[in-house]
C-alpha positions, 0 to 999 in steps of 0.5 A: 137797392132791393125791390120792396116786398109786395103782398099777395091777394087771393079771393075766397069763393063759394059756389053758392049764395054766401061765404064766411059772413052769415046771412049776407045773401039777404043784403039788397045788393047781393045777387041771387037770380044769377046763381046758375048763370055762367055770367055770374062767375065770368064777371067776378073773374074779370073783376078780380083780374082787373084788380090784379088779384093773384088768384081766387079759390073755391072752398068746397064741401061734399054735402050739407052740414048736419052737425047743428041739432043733428039736422041740416035744416038750419044750415041750408034753410037759413042760407049757410056756406053751400056748394050749389054747383061743383066748382070744377064746372065753373073754373073753365068758364072763368079761365076762358075770360081771363089771362092771368088770374089764378084759379083754385079748387078744393079736392079731398085726398081722402075721397078722390083717387090720385089719378083722377086728381092729377087728371082733373088738375092737369087738364085745367092747368093746360087749358088755363096755360098754367094758372091752377091752384089746388086747395088740398084738404083731408076732410074733417067731417064724417057727414062728407065721409058718409057721402063718399063710400065711408059709412064708418066715418073718417080715419084718424087725422094723422092717418088722413095726412099720411094718405094725403102725403101719398096722394101728393107723391102719386100725383107728382109721379103722374104729372112728371110722367110726360116730358115737355116735348113728348107730343110731336104732332108731326103729320108728315112722319105720322108721329103723334107722340114720342112714347119713349118720353112718356113714363108710368108712375108705378107708385105704390104706397101704404094707402095709395097706388097708381100705375100710370102713365097719366093720359094728360100731357105735362102742363105749364106748371107741372104741379099746380100751386098747392094751397092748404089750411091745416093748423094742427101739428100734423097739418103744419107738418104737411104744409111745411112739405107741400104748401105754397099758399097757406090759408089761416084765420088768426083772430089777432095780429100777434096770433098771426105773427106767431103762426107765420114764424112757426110755419117759416121755421117748419118750411125751412126745416123741411128744406124749402125756402120760407118765402116759397110758402105765402101765409095768408090770413083772411080779412072780411072788409066793408069799404065806405067812402067815409068812415061813417058810411063804412060803419053804417054799412057794417051795422046794416050787415050785422042787423041781417045776421041770423043767430041760429045760422051763426051757431049752425055755421060755427058748429060746422067750423069746429065739427061739433053740435054747439046747441049742446057744447059750450066749452072748448074742452067738450069739443074733443069727444073720446074717439072722435076723428073729426076736428079742424084746428084752425077754426077752433084756435080762432074762436078761442083766440077771439074769446081770449082777446075780447075777454069773453067765454068760448060760448059767447065767441062761437055766437059771434060772426067774424069781425068786420074790418070797416073803414075808408080805403085808407083805413083798410090799407093802413090795417093791411099794411100794418100786418104785412110790414110787421111780419104777420102775413105775406098777403091776405085771403079776401072773402066777400061780405056781399057778392059781387059788391065786395070785390068790385068796391075793393078793386076800385077803392082799396087796391089803388091805395095799396098800389100807391103805397107800393104794396101791391102790383099794378100789373102781372109779371108772370104767365103762370100762377106760380110765377106771379105768386113768387114775384108779385110785381 
């Protein structure tokens, strides 16, 4: 009898006060005094590993968004999704206190040389014994380009993805430049390494070149697990070739089913088994011991929401100043190279599903899934068994309470149903992702 399919769970993190639900830093349970303390990040890593999450990953950006009203005042002043620390400094701390939890970081192929990416991630994969994921982004916002030596702004989207393909190819050549047994470490003979088993990359593309060899020996996974969130046609083509975890934010189950079916067909057409790309929509949960408690908690969260922050965050999401724009057609300015298709699609899906205008949809925070552990597990099981997903991305509504409550209450319910692992089966993230127990 075939083993029952089980879901993957990945936590969404930001190195700042809040994530995708606005104003949650204002909640009495949200911790702020520990933002710059290693213990904050070590604690949450332990919580997620105790709950058997596949991985966590840090969403990241290189700057403070100034898209709304042409200023960063609302975004930073009202506490948006900020990166107050570089996640690359946090992941080694989190690796040190865990054994199985996957550890993901966002790095842009538009700004970071392939050699540095390969060096950063190869080092971390060695230190974590094979638990690293790379959330590959091409970057879609000009303010980040202007912070990274591109004063003229971003190249066109298709060109950015062409560059990303070359960065991936170059990194692969660098990571595969060391054989498993290249390090000899023989004191008696004086042979530290077998140079014949270390090769240069000698990669030369249209946009990317690197000689190598990499100074970092082969890591347990060789290539880290690749995450990606592209939803445009070119983004989906990139994901079909490379992605092993695909982060998405559909508004409805039907939208999720259509997206997953499209991606599985694309992955197969690219010559890869569809099951090697896990499609993971995000869900924002509020857990209560009873339904009335859960609804009361959700209503309190909603009461904290700052409407101006919602618009500032939505402006960041769709890469447009929503103080001036109120239709989806107006988003695509002539000659614009910016755009994040997944965010725009979700907002248009919300408008369609709720029977509201686009202008009303962008003024709403993300929908909350509020309920008892059984109710939340029911919804997750429904999406999972219907073929809408392979698991979920979970951002916190309140940090660290969401992950603590989800681990204590929802995970055991999923485990009782045979939908989620009770223990890790592999030693690397890729092994656990492909065999979730």
